Chimera marker file (.cmm) of the C-alpha trace (Angstrom):
<marker_set name="trace">
<marker id="1" x="-0.505" y="10.211" z="0.972" r="1" g="1" b="0" radius="0.5"/>
<marker id="2" x="-0.510" y="11.278" z="-2.577" r="1" g="1" b="0" radius="0.5"/>
<marker id="3" x="1.592" y="8.535" z="-4.488" r="1" g="1" b="0" radius="0.5"/>
<marker id="4" x="3.030" y="5.129" z="-4.244" r="1" g="1" b="0" radius="0.5"/>
<marker id="5" x="5.913" y="6.479" z="-2.133" r="1" g="1" b="0" radius="0.5"/>
<marker id="6" x="3.482" y="7.804" z="0.321" r="1" g="1" b="0" radius="0.5"/>
<marker id="7" x="1.816" y="4.382" z="0.616" r="1" g="1" b="0" radius="0.5"/>
<marker id="8" x="5.174" y="2.850" z="1.325" r="1" g="1" b="0" radius="0.5"/>
<marker id="9" x="5.819" y="5.573" z="4.060" r="1" g="1" b="0" radius="0.5"/>
<marker id="10" x="2.395" y="4.580" z="5.554" r="1" g="1" b="0" radius="0.5"/>
<marker id="11" x="3.593" y="1.060" z="5.704" r="1" g="1" b="0" radius="0.5"/>
<marker id="12" x="6.906" y="1.981" z="7.251" r="1" g="1" b="0" radius="0.5"/>
<marker id="13" x="5.084" y="3.574" z="10.201" r="1" g="1" b="0" radius="0.5"/>
<marker id="14" x="3.987" y="-0.021" z="10.971" r="1" g="1" b="0" radius="0.5"/>
<marker id="15" x="7.549" y="-1.488" z="10.555" r="1" g="1" b="0" radius="0.5"/>
<marker id="16" x="6.604" y="-2.914" z="7.113" r="1" g="1" b="0" radius="0.5"/>
<marker id="17" x="9.105" y="-2.688" z="4.328" r="1" g="1" b="0" radius="0.5"/>
<marker id="18" x="8.303" y="-4.094" z="0.854" r="1" g="1" b="0" radius="0.5"/>
<marker id="19" x="10.909" y="-4.514" z="-1.852" r="1" g="1" b="0" radius="0.5"/>
<marker id="20" x="11.431" y="-7.546" z="-4.056" r="1" g="1" b="0" radius="0.5"/>
<marker id="21" x="12.855" y="-5.953" z="-7.128" r="1" g="1" b="0" radius="0.5"/>
<marker id="22" x="9.748" y="-6.634" z="-9.161" r="1" g="1" b="0" radius="0.5"/>
<marker id="23" x="7.439" y="-3.678" z="-9.273" r="1" g="1" b="0" radius="0.5"/>
<marker id="24" x="4.265" y="-5.910" z="-10.032" r="1" g="1" b="0" radius="0.5"/>
<marker id="25" x="5.042" y="-8.105" z="-7.097" r="1" g="1" b="0" radius="0.5"/>
<marker id="26" x="5.800" y="-5.196" z="-4.910" r="1" g="1" b="0" radius="0.5"/>
<marker id="27" x="2.376" y="-3.571" z="-5.644" r="1" g="1" b="0" radius="0.5"/>
<marker id="28" x="0.560" y="-6.774" z="-4.988" r="1" g="1" b="0" radius="0.5"/>
<marker id="29" x="2.399" y="-7.235" z="-1.635" r="1" g="1" b="0" radius="0.5"/>
<marker id="30" x="1.776" y="-3.565" z="-0.610" r="1" g="1" b="0" radius="0.5"/>
<marker id="31" x="-1.979" y="-4.049" z="-1.392" r="1" g="1" b="0" radius="0.5"/>
<marker id="32" x="-2.078" y="-7.174" z="0.785" r="1" g="1" b="0" radius="0.5"/>
<marker id="33" x="-0.288" y="-5.493" z="3.649" r="1" g="1" b="0" radius="0.5"/>
<marker id="34" x="-2.635" y="-2.421" z="3.460" r="1" g="1" b="0" radius="0.5"/>
<marker id="35" x="-5.672" y="-4.733" z="3.418" r="1" g="1" b="0" radius="0.5"/>
<marker id="36" x="-4.339" y="-6.700" z="6.446" r="1" g="1" b="0" radius="0.5"/>
<marker id="37" x="-3.736" y="-3.480" z="8.399" r="1" g="1" b="0" radius="0.5"/>
<marker id="38" x="-7.371" y="-2.423" z="7.614" r="1" g="1" b="0" radius="0.5"/>
<marker id="39" x="-8.810" y="-5.667" z="8.517" r="1" g="1" b="0" radius="0.5"/>
<marker id="40" x="-6.894" y="-5.587" z="11.773" r="1" g="1" b="0" radius="0.5"/>
<marker id="41" x="-8.381" y="-2.254" z="12.609" r="1" g="1" b="0" radius="0.5"/>
<marker id="42" x="-5.089" y="-0.261" z="12.624" r="1" g="1" b="0" radius="0.5"/>
<marker id="43" x="-5.930" y="1.638" z="9.431" r="1" g="1" b="0" radius="0.5"/>
<marker id="44" x="-8.735" y="4.175" z="9.087" r="1" g="1" b="0" radius="0.5"/>
<marker id="45" x="-11.211" y="3.592" z="6.224" r="1" g="1" b="0" radius="0.5"/>
<marker id="46" x="-10.195" y="6.904" z="4.600" r="1" g="1" b="0" radius="0.5"/>
<marker id="47" x="-6.523" y="6.006" z="4.509" r="1" g="1" b="0" radius="0.5"/>
<marker id="48" x="-7.284" y="2.365" z="3.276" r="1" g="1" b="0" radius="0.5"/>
<marker id="49" x="-9.414" y="3.636" z="0.349" r="1" g="1" b="0" radius="0.5"/>
<marker id="50" x="-6.953" y="6.278" z="-0.596" r="1" g="1" b="0" radius="0.5"/>
<marker id="51" x="-3.999" y="3.835" z="-0.514" r="1" g="1" b="0" radius="0.5"/>
<marker id="52" x="-5.968" y="1.265" z="-2.557" r="1" g="1" b="0" radius="0.5"/>
<marker id="53" x="-6.851" y="3.801" z="-5.200" r="1" g="1" b="0" radius="0.5"/>
<marker id="54" x="-3.214" y="4.858" z="-5.532" r="1" g="1" b="0" radius="0.5"/>
<marker id="55" x="-2.016" y="1.259" z="-5.745" r="1" g="1" b="0" radius="0.5"/>
<marker id="56" x="-4.622" y="0.370" z="-8.424" r="1" g="1" b="0" radius="0.5"/>
<marker id="57" x="-3.591" y="3.467" z="-10.422" r="1" g="1" b="0" radius="0.5"/>
<marker id="58" x="0.039" y="2.506" z="-10.061" r="1" g="1" b="0" radius="0.5"/>
<marker id="59" x="-0.654" y="-1.055" z="-11.188" r="1" g="1" b="0" radius="0.5"/>
<marker id="60" x="-2.640" y="0.166" z="-14.258" r="1" g="1" b="0" radius="0.5"/>
<marker id="61" x="0.406" y="2.299" z="-15.300" r="1" g="1" b="0" radius="0.5"/>
<marker id="62" x="2.690" y="-0.675" z="-15.581" r="1" g="1" b="0" radius="0.5"/>
<link id1="1" id2="2" r="1" g="1" b="0" radius="0.2"/>
<link id1="2" id2="3" r="1" g="1" b="0" radius="0.2"/>
<link id1="3" id2="4" r="1" g="1" b="0" radius="0.2"/>
<link id1="4" id2="5" r="1" g="1" b="0" radius="0.2"/>
<link id1="5" id2="6" r="1" g="1" b="0" radius="0.2"/>
<link id1="6" id2="7" r="1" g="1" b="0" radius="0.2"/>
<link id1="7" id2="8" r="1" g="1" b="0" radius="0.2"/>
<link id1="8" id2="9" r="1" g="1" b="0" radius="0.2"/>
<link id1="9" id2="10" r="1" g="1" b="0" radius="0.2"/>
<link id1="10" id2="11" r="1" g="1" b="0" radius="0.2"/>
<link id1="11" id2="12" r="1" g="1" b="0" radius="0.2"/>
<link id1="12" id2="13" r="1" g="1" b="0" radius="0.2"/>
<link id1="13" id2="14" r="1" g="1" b="0" radius="0.2"/>
<link id1="14" id2="15" r="1" g="1" b="0" radius="0.2"/>
<link id1="15" id2="16" r="1" g="1" b="0" radius="0.2"/>
<link id1="16" id2="17" r="1" g="1" b="0" radius="0.2"/>
<link id1="17" id2="18" r="1" g="1" b="0" radius="0.2"/>
<link id1="18" id2="19" r="1" g="1" b="0" radius="0.2"/>
<link id1="19" id2="20" r="1" g="1" b="0" radius="0.2"/>
<link id1="20" id2="21" r="1" g="1" b="0" radius="0.2"/>
<link id1="21" id2="22" r="1" g="1" b="0" radius="0.2"/>
<link id1="22" id2="23" r="1" g="1" b="0" radius="0.2"/>
<link id1="23" id2="24" r="1" g="1" b="0" radius="0.2"/>
<link id1="24" id2="25" r="1" g="1" b="0" radius="0.2"/>
<link id1="25" id2="26" r="1" g="1" b="0" radius="0.2"/>
<link id1="26" id2="27" r="1" g="1" b="0" radius="0.2"/>
<link id1="27" id2="28" r="1" g="1" b="0" radius="0.2"/>
<link id1="28" id2="29" r="1" g="1" b="0" radius="0.2"/>
<link id1="29" id2="30" r="1" g="1" b="0" radius="0.2"/>
<link id1="30" id2="31" r="1" g="1" b="0" radius="0.2"/>
<link id1="31" id2="32" r="1" g="1" b="0" radius="0.2"/>
<link id1="32" id2="33" r="1" g="1" b="0" radius="0.2"/>
<link id1="33" id2="34" r="1" g="1" b="0" radius="0.2"/>
<link id1="34" id2="35" r="1" g="1" b="0" radius="0.2"/>
<link id1="35" id2="36" r="1" g="1" b="0" radius="0.2"/>
<link id1="36" id2="37" r="1" g="1" b="0" radius="0.2"/>
<link id1="37" id2="38" r="1" g="1" b="0" radius="0.2"/>
<link id1="38" id2="39" r="1" g="1" b="0" radius="0.2"/>
<link id1="39" id2="40" r="1" g="1" b="0" radius="0.2"/>
<link id1="40" id2="41" r="1" g="1" b="0" radius="0.2"/>
<link id1="41" id2="42" r="1" g="1" b="0" radius="0.2"/>
<link id1="42" id2="43" r="1" g="1" b="0" radius="0.2"/>
<link id1="43" id2="44" r="1" g="1" b="0" radius="0.2"/>
<link id1="44" id2="45" r="1" g="1" b="0" radius="0.2"/>
<link id1="45" id2="46" r="1" g="1" b="0" radius="0.2"/>
<link id1="46" id2="47" r="1" g="1" b="0" radius="0.2"/>
<link id1="47" id2="48" r="1" g="1" b="0" radius="0.2"/>
<link id1="48" id2="49" r="1" g="1" b="0" radius="0.2"/>
<link id1="49" id2="50" r="1" g="1" b="0" radius="0.2"/>
<link id1="50" id2="51" r="1" g="1" b="0" radius="0.2"/>
<link id1="51" id2="52" r="1" g="1" b="0" radius="0.2"/>
<link id1="52" id2="53" r="1" g="1" b="0" radius="0.2"/>
<link id1="53" id2="54" r="1" g="1" b="0" radius="0.2"/>
<link id1="54" id2="55" r="1" g="1" b="0" radius="0.2"/>
<link id1="55" id2="56" r="1" g="1" b="0" radius="0.2"/>
<link id1="56" id2="57" r="1" g="1" b="0" radius="0.2"/>
<link id1="57" id2="58" r="1" g="1" b="0" radius="0.2"/>
<link id1="58" id2="59" r="1" g="1" b="0" radius="0.2"/>
<link id1="59" id2="60" r="1" g="1" b="0" radius="0.2"/>
<link id1="60" id2="61" r="1" g="1" b="0" radius="0.2"/>
<link id1="61" id2="62" r="1" g="1" b="0" radius="0.2"/>
</marker_set>
């Protein structure tokens, strides 16, 4: 997982698809989904931290 697309692919493995047409809303929803997966114990800490770092970087670039 190296970029935003990689995070979306991670979510796709769990059957989660996020697309609203608004990039800001998409990033917020993806962050929420990643956090929920981590809190549920389905995501390892390393993957969670890497995904959140990518999403924060993506949000700051908008």
